[in-house]
C-alpha positions in Angstrom: -55.0 7.3 -15.9 -57.9 8.8 -13.4 -56.3 11.2 -10.7 -58.1 13.0 -7.9 -59.2 15.7 -10.0 -61.3 13.3 -12.2 -63.5 12.2 -9.1 -67.0 13.7 -9.4 -70.0 13.0 -6.7 -73.0 14.0 -7.9 -76.0 14.4 -5.3 -79.4 13.8 -6.4 -82.2 14.5 -4.1 -85.3 12.5 -4.6 -89.0 13.5 -2.8 -92.1 11.7 -4.0 -91.4 11.8 -8.0 -94.2 10.8 -10.6 -94.5 7.1 -11.6 -91.9 6.1 -14.5 -89.3 8.8 -13.1 -86.5 6.3 -12.9 -86.3 6.0 -17.0 -85.4 9.8 -17.5 -83.0 9.6 -14.4 -81.4 6.7 -15.7 -81.2 8.2 -19.4 -79.5 11.5 -18.3 -77.0 9.2 -15.7 -76.0 7.2 -18.4 -75.7 10.3 -20.7 -73.3 12.2 -18.3 -71.1 9.1 -17.9 -70.9 8.5 -21.7 -70.3 12.4 -22.8 -67.7 13.0 -19.8 -65.9 9.6 -19.8 -62.4 11.4 -18.6 -64.5 11.8 -15.2 -65.1 9.2 -12.6 -68.7 9.5 -11.0 -70.3 8.5 -8.0 -74.0 9.3 -7.9 -75.6 9.7 -4.5 -79.3 9.3 -4.3 -81.0 10.9 -1.3 -84.4 9.6 -0.8 -86.0 12.2 1.1 -89.0 10.8 3.2 -90.3 9.0 0.1 -91.6 5.5 0.5 -88.7 3.1 0.5 -89.8 1.6 -2.9 -89.6 4.6 -4.8 -86.2 4.0 -5.7 -86.0 0.4 -5.8 -86.6 0.2 -9.5 -83.6 2.8 -10.5 -81.5 0.9 -8.0 -81.8 -2.1 -10.2 -81.3 -0.5 -13.7 -78.3 1.1 -12.1 -76.8 -2.0 -11.0 -77.5 -3.6 -14.2 -75.7 -1.2 -16.2 -72.7 -1.2 -13.4 -73.1 2.5 -12.7 -71.1 3.2 -9.4 -74.1 4.4 -7.2 -75.0 4.9 -3.2 -78.5 5.2 -2.1 -79.5 6.9 1.3 -82.7 7.0 2.9 -84.0 10.1 5.0 -86.9 8.9 7.1 -89.1 12.0 6.6 -89.4 14.8 4.0 -86.8 17.1 5.8 -86.2 19.4 2.8 -84.1 19.8 -0.2 -81.3 21.4 1.8 -81.1 18.5 4.2 -81.0 16.2 1.6 -78.6 17.9 -0.4 -76.1 18.4 2.9 -76.5 14.6 3.6 -75.5 13.9 0.3 -72.5 16.0 0.6 -71.9 14.6 4.1 -71.8 10.8 2.3 -69.7 11.7 -1.1 -66.2 10.3 -1.0 -64.0 12.9 0.5 -61.2 12.2 -2.1 -63.9 13.8 -4.5 -62.7 17.1 -6.0 -65.8 18.1 -7.5 -69.3 18.0 -6.4 -72.7 18.4 -8.6 -75.9 18.7 -7.1 -79.0 18.2 -9.6 -82.5 17.7 -9.7 -83.5 14.0 -10.5 -85.4 15.2 -13.5 -82.2 16.9 -14.9 -84.3 19.9 -15.7 -81.3 21.4 -17.6 -80.2 18.5 -19.6 -76.3 17.5 -19.4 -74.3 20.3 -21.3 -74.3 22.6 -18.4 -73.0 20.2 -16.3 -70.3 19.8 -18.6 -69.6 23.5 -18.5 -69.9 23.7 -14.4 -66.8 21.0 -14.5 -65.0 23.0 -16.9 -65.3 26.3 -14.6 -64.6 24.4 -11.3 -61.2 22.7 -13.1 -60.2 26.3 -14.0 -60.1 27.2 -10.3 -64.0 27.9 -9.4 -65.1 27.1 -5.8 -68.8 27.3 -6.6 -70.8 27.2 -10.2 -74.2 28.1 -10.5 -76.7 28.4 -13.2 -77.9 31.3 -15.1 -81.5 30.6 -16.1 -81.8 34.0 -18.0 -85.1 35.4 -18.9 -86.2 32.6 -20.9 -87.0 30.9 -17.9 -89.0 33.5 -16.5 -91.3 33.3 -19.6 -92.0 29.5 -18.7 -93.0 29.8 -15.1 -96.7 30.1 -13.5 -97.4 33.9 -13.3 -97.1 34.1 -9.8 -93.8 32.6 -9.8 -92.3 34.4 -12.6 -93.3 37.7 -10.8 -91.7 36.4 -7.5 -88.8 35.3 -9.6 -88.5 38.8 -10.8 -88.5 40.4 -7.8 -86.0 37.9 -6.1 -83.3 38.8 -8.4 -83.8 42.4 -7.7 -83.5 41.8 -4.0 -80.3 39.6 -4.0 -78.7 42.6 -5.9 -80.0 45.4 -4.3 -80.3 44.3 -0.8 -77.9 41.7 -0.5 -75.3 43.0 -2.8 -74.8 39.6 -4.8 -73.3 40.3 -8.5 -75.4 37.3 -9.4 -78.2 36.9 -12.2 -79.7 34.1 -9.6 -79.4 32.1 -6.5 -82.0 29.2 -6.9 -81.2 27.5 -10.0 -80.8 24.1 -8.2 -78.0 22.7 -10.4 -74.8 23.5 -9.0 -71.0 22.6 -8.8 -68.8 22.8 -5.8 -65.1 22.4 -5.1 -63.7 20.7 -2.6 -63.5 23.6 -0.2 -67.0 24.8 -1.0 -68.1 21.3 -0.2 -66.7 21.6 3.2 -68.5 25.0 3.6 -71.6 23.7 2.5 -72.0 21.1 5.1 -72.0 24.1 7.5 -75.6 25.2 6.6 -78.6 24.6 8.8 -81.4 25.8 6.0 -83.4 22.9 5.1 -85.6 24.4 2.7 -85.2 25.6 -1.0 -83.4 29.0 0.2 -80.4 26.9 1.4 -78.9 28.0 -1.9 -78.8 31.1 -0.7 -77.2 30.2 2.4 -74.6 28.4 0.4 -73.7 31.4 -1.4 -73.7 33.6 1.2 -71.6 31.2 3.6 -68.9 31.0 0.6 -68.8 34.7 0.1 -68.1 34.9 3.7 -65.2 32.4 3.2 -64.3 34.3 0.0 -64.4 31.5 -2.2 -64.7 32.4 -6.0 -68.2 31.8 -7.5 -69.3 31.9 -11.1 -72.0 31.0 -13.4 -73.0 29.3 -16.7 -75.9 29.8 -19.0 -78.6 27.1 -18.7 -81.9 26.5 -20.6 -84.7 24.0 -19.6 -85.0 21.0 -21.8 -87.9 20.4 -23.6 -90.8 18.4 -21.7 -90.0 19.9 -18.0 -93.1 21.2 -16.5 -92.7 24.1 -13.7 -95.3 23.8 -11.1 -96.8 26.6 -9.2 -96.1 26.8 -5.3 -98.8 26.7 -2.3 -98.9 29.5 0.2 -97.5 27.4 2.8 -94.2 26.8 0.7 -93.7 30.8 0.3 -94.2 31.2 4.0 -91.7 28.6 4.5 -89.2 30.0 2.5 -89.8 33.6 3.9 -89.2 31.9 7.6 -86.0 30.4 6.2 -85.0 34.2 4.6 -85.6 35.6 8.1 -83.2 32.8 9.5 -80.4 33.5 6.7 -80.5 37.0 7.3 -80.2 37.2 10.9 -77.4 34.7 11.0 -75.0 36.0 7.6 -75.7 39.3 7.0 
């Protein structure tokens, strides 16, 4: 019989995905529910400013296979951090664990199983360690910036972590309560979450994760880098 420790909310932000994206997403959702049948999953999709019809096909497919889900729409693109916090706020409060994952499940299903095992063992936040193999698959500019970022978080922020920006993460109920206090809407909401959890003395762990085949990693525009720099300065002003 399922108890509260088996309740898992999965938060999936979506912003302007490519055509036929729903097929891969559905495949991973079904695989996750099948592989980890001992958990009761609730999939929460946050449409971050995409046209309303973007998620319509996926909704129909999820209804057809009777997968528990909820879909929420943000009226404009407010950023991944905002989308994730919206999902965490909408998630069932009786969930013990919360998984945040990109719609394309870039690391597949296996790391999610490892994350849930760490959460069940007492961790509050579980991040993915993408390792050096990930760096070799990045466009050159992103690869060097990621290397510099990893040095920065260790030397300047004092974080004993291999990375902060893996995207995929798991939260305990305590960490979920901390996460929704954040204010950063960009990608660096991940860093804000980690620093908030460190301030609350929550336990942070990592699991290994490897990109699945076929995942393409795009370059970022200068505007994205400037936005993230602004977010970093906001975080340091508030939390350091």
